[in-house]
C-alpha positions in Angstrom: -28.0 15.0 59.5 -28.5 16.6 55.9 -27.9 20.3 55.8 -30.2 22.2 53.3 -29.6 25.5 51.9 -32.3 28.5 52.0 -32.7 31.1 49.6 -33.1 34.3 50.8 -36.7 36.1 49.8 -36.8 38.5 46.8 -39.1 40.3 44.1 -37.6 37.5 41.8 -39.1 34.2 41.1 -38.3 32.1 44.3 -35.8 29.1 43.3 -36.7 25.8 44.9 -34.4 24.8 47.5 -32.3 22.0 46.6 -31.3 19.8 49.5 -27.6 18.1 49.5 -28.9 15.0 50.2 -31.2 15.0 47.2 -28.3 16.0 45.2 -26.3 13.0 46.3 -29.3 10.7 45.3 -29.6 12.3 42.0 -25.8 11.5 41.4 -26.4 8.1 42.8 -29.1 7.3 40.7 -27.4 8.7 37.1 -24.5 6.6 38.2 -26.9 3.6 38.5 -28.5 4.4 35.2 -25.1 4.7 33.4 -24.6 1.1 34.9 -27.9 -0.1 33.4 -27.0 0.9 29.7 -28.0 -1.9 27.3 -24.7 -4.0 26.7 -26.2 -4.8 23.2 -26.4 -1.0 22.6 -22.9 -0.4 23.8 -21.3 -3.2 21.5 -23.3 -1.3 18.7 -21.6 1.8 19.3 -18.5 0.4 19.8 -19.0 -1.4 16.4 -19.6 1.9 14.7 -16.7 3.5 16.0 -14.2 0.5 15.1 -15.8 0.5 11.7 -15.1 4.4 11.0 -11.6 4.0 12.3 -10.7 0.7 10.3 -12.4 2.2 7.2 -10.2 5.6 7.7 -7.0 3.5 8.1 -7.7 1.5 5.0 -8.6 4.4 3.0 -5.1 6.2 4.4 -3.2 3.0 3.0 -5.3 2.9 -0.4 -4.3 6.5 -0.8 -1.0 5.9 -0.1 -0.3 2.9 -2.4 -2.4 5.0 -5.2 0.0 8.0 -4.5 3.2 5.8 -5.0 2.1 4.4 -8.5 1.0 8.0 -9.5 4.7 9.3 -8.5 6.4 6.0 -10.1 4.1 6.6 -13.2 5.5 10.2 -13.7 9.3 8.8 -13.1 8.6 6.5 -16.2 8.0 3.3 -14.1 11.6 3.2 -12.5 12.9 3.1 -8.9 11.4 3.1 -5.6 8.6 4.8 -4.0 7.0 4.8 -0.9 4.5 7.3 0.6 3.5 7.4 4.1 0.4 10.0 5.4 0.0 11.1 8.9 -3.7 12.4 9.2 -4.5 15.0 11.4 -7.6 14.4 13.9 -7.4 10.9 13.5 -10.2 9.3 11.1 -11.7 12.7 11.2 -8.8 14.2 9.5 -8.6 11.4 6.8 -12.4 12.2 5.5 -11.4 16.2 5.8 -8.1 15.6 3.7 -6.3 17.0 6.6 -2.6 15.9 7.3 0.0 16.5 9.8 2.8 15.2 7.4 2.9 13.7 4.1 6.3 11.8 3.5 7.6 10.7 0.1 10.8 8.9 -0.5 12.3 7.6 -4.0 15.4 5.9 -4.7 16.9 4.5 -7.8 14.9 6.5 -10.7 16.2 8.7 -13.7 13.9 11.5 -14.9 14.2 14.8 -16.4 12.6 16.5 -13.3 11.0 15.9 -10.0 7.7 14.9 -10.1 6.2 17.5 -7.6 3.7 20.0 -8.9 0.8 22.7 -7.9 -2.1 23.7 -9.8 -4.6 26.2 -10.0 -6.7 25.5 -6.9 -10.2 24.7 -6.5 -11.7 27.0 -3.7 -14.5 24.4 -2.7 -12.4 21.5 -2.4 -9.2 22.1 -0.3 -7.5 20.1 2.1 -4.3 20.8 3.9 -1.2 19.0 5.0 0.8 20.8 7.8 3.8 19.7 6.1 5.2 17.6 2.8 8.9 16.0 3.4 10.5 14.7 0.6 13.4 12.3 0.3 15.1 11.2 -2.8 18.0 9.0 -3.0 20.6 7.8 -5.6 19.0 9.2 -8.6 19.5 11.1 -11.7 18.2 14.1 -13.4 18.9 15.0 -16.9 21.5 12.5 -17.0 23.4 14.0 -13.8 23.8 11.7 -10.8 22.5 13.1 -7.3 23.5 11.5 -4.2 20.4 12.7 -1.9 17.7 15.9 -2.1 15.8 16.6 1.1 12.9 19.0 1.4 10.5 19.9 4.3 7.7 22.0 2.9 5.2 23.6 4.9 1.5 24.8 4.4 0.8 22.5 1.7 -2.9 22.6 0.0 -4.6 19.8 -2.0 -7.5 18.7 -3.6 -9.8 17.0 -0.8 -12.3 15.8 -3.4 -9.7 14.1 -5.8 -8.1 12.3 -2.4 -11.4 11.1 -1.1 -13.0 10.0 -4.2 -10.3 9.5 -6.7 -7.3 8.6 -4.8 -5.4 11.0 -6.2 -2.9 13.4 -4.4 -3.1 17.0 -6.3 -1.4 19.8 -4.9 -2.6 23.4 -5.1 0.1 25.4 -3.2 3.2 25.5 -0.9 5.2 27.5 1.4 8.9 27.9 1.4 10.6 25.4 3.7 14.1 23.8 3.9 16.0 22.3 1.3 19.3 20.1 0.8 21.1 18.7 -1.7 23.9 16.4 -1.3 26.3 15.5 -3.9 29.3 12.9 -3.4 32.5 12.7 -5.3 31.2 10.2 -7.9 28.2 12.5 -8.8 31.0 15.8 -8.8 33.2 13.4 -11.1 30.2 13.0 -13.8 29.8 17.1 -13.8 33.7 17.5 -14.3 34.0 15.0 -17.0 31.4 16.9 -19.0 33.0 20.1 -18.3 36.5 19.3 -19.1 36.4 16.6 -21.8 39.8 17.0 -22.5 40.8 15.4 -18.8 40.8 11.9 -19.3 39.9 9.7 -15.9 39.0 12.5 -13.6 38.5 12.1 -10.2 37.3 14.2 -7.5 38.3 14.2 -4.1 36.5 16.1 -1.2 37.7 17.2 1.9 36.2 19.8 4.7 38.9 22.3 3.7 39.5 21.5 -0.3 38.1 19.9 -3.4 40.7 18.6 -5.8 40.5 17.2 -9.4 42.9 14.7 -10.8 43.2 13.0 -14.1 45.6 13.0 -17.2 45.1 16.0 -19.5 45.3 15.2 -23.5 47.7 17.8 -25.2 50.3 17.6 -27.9 49.8 14.1 -28.8 50.2 12.9 -25.4 48.9 13.0 -21.8 50.1 14.8 -18.9 49.3 14.4 -15.2 46.9 16.9 -14.4 45.8 18.5 -10.8 43.6 21.2 -10.0 42.6 22.6 -6.2 40.4 25.0 -4.8 37.2 25.5 -2.6 33.4 25.1 -3.4 31.6 28.4 -3.9 28.1 29.6 -5.0 27.2 32.2 -7.8 23.9 33.8 -8.5 22.0 31.3 -6.2 22.2 28.6 -8.6 25.7 27.7 -9.8 28.3 25.8 -8.0 31.7 26.9 -8.8 35.4 26.0 -7.7 36.9 29.2 -6.3 40.8 30.0 -5.8 41.9 27.4 -8.2 45.3 26.2 -8.7 46.3 24.2 -11.4 49.4 21.7 -12.0 50.8 19.6 -15.0 53.2 17.2 -14.0 53.6 19.0 -10.7 54.2 22.4 -12.3 52.1 25.3 -11.8 50.7 26.8 -14.8 50.6 30.3 -15.7 47.9 32.4 -14.6 46.6 33.0 -18.0 46.2 29.2 -18.9 44.6 28.7 -15.5 42.0 31.2 -16.0 41.0 29.7 -19.3 40.7 26.3 -17.8 38.6 27.5 -14.8 36.6 29.4 -17.1 35.7 26.0 -19.1 35.4 24.3 -15.5 32.9 26.8 -14.0 30.3 26.4 -13.4 30.7 22.6 -12.1 27.2 22.5 -11.7 23.9 24.8 -12.7 21.1 23.5 -10.5 18.5 25.3 -13.0 20.2 24.3 -16.1 21.5 20.6 -15.2 19.2 19.6 -12.5 16.3 21.3 -13.6 15.4 22.5 -9.8 15.5 26.3 -10.2 12.1 26.9 -9.6 11.9 24.3 -6.6 15.2 24.9 -5.0 17.1 28.0 -4.3 20.6 27.3 -3.0 21.5 29.9 0.1 25.2 28.1 0.8 27.6 25.3 0.1 29.2 23.3 2.8 32.1 20.6 2.0 32.9 17.6 4.5 34.8 14.4 3.9 33.5 13.0 0.8 30.7 15.4 0.2 29.5 18.8 -1.0 26.0 20.0 0.4 23.8 22.6 -1.2 21.7 24.0 1.5 18.8 26.3 1.1 14.9 26.9 0.3 12.4 24.6 -1.2 8.9 24.5 -2.3 6.6 22.8 -4.7 6.7 25.2 -8.0 3.6 25.1 -10.4 3.5 23.2 -13.3 4.1 24.8 -16.7 1.2 22.7 -18.1 -1.2 23.5 -15.1 -1.1 19.9 -14.2 0.2 18.2 -10.9 2.7 15.6 -10.8 2.6 15.9 -14.5 -1.1 15.3 -14.9 -1.8 18.1 -17.3 -5.4 19.6 -17.1 -7.5 18.3 -20.1 
């Protein structure tokens, strides 16, 4: 037997009694109506959703390929570039220029500077990426080789209008994240060769506890077996130097005054700002040594472009 609830009398308008059996009947009717939806109408709704999702995915792929061409152009057409965009909120994020991550990978290029810059923002047209991940491998800046550069940069704002209508990524601002530059022994040898031209055929060897430089020192119309040993250190947040240096020629340690002159000529082995033009992008906080590599670890961002452009795109 169905049970009904009866509301107490009051001076307020009386609410009509609702029977449990009636509610069960209404629920049954609703379910029946849902089951009676026109299959054609359901197919139309599904098709619209499918087209929206497919269009968003296609737009993302087109934006990725356009960004690759844009970056490759700024690199002078050399090397390989891959861009991957992970939209936020699915298809909605694509159209609103919202992304969880934008990943840029490039390798094998030779350039004067890295092609990532910001410009003055347009308030009404700002999209956002939670982070931009940059991975550059086996490249050179200003003629100096670099094994690898990695950066994870948060809170990146971008031009949503350019992304939606021009298939162009233009950056407006970025926070500071983690950065790392890795140099191998061949990279370091190239730096030493420029610092100590009087040492012929230099070779750099790196271990976890020591860095050594060997070669032939040209002096007095002959060559002498040269060796310098020390540890990697930092100076002023941008210069890589060799500290606690011991220098020997033909196995004999040189006098301190001579060693000091050679150390002054050698250091800094690398200046991040002067040699690699990374001063506004990368701030070195510490240096680490491991077998075969020196790693410079610090903070990274996307700096403003001196011409006001983005990725080398100057304002007209």
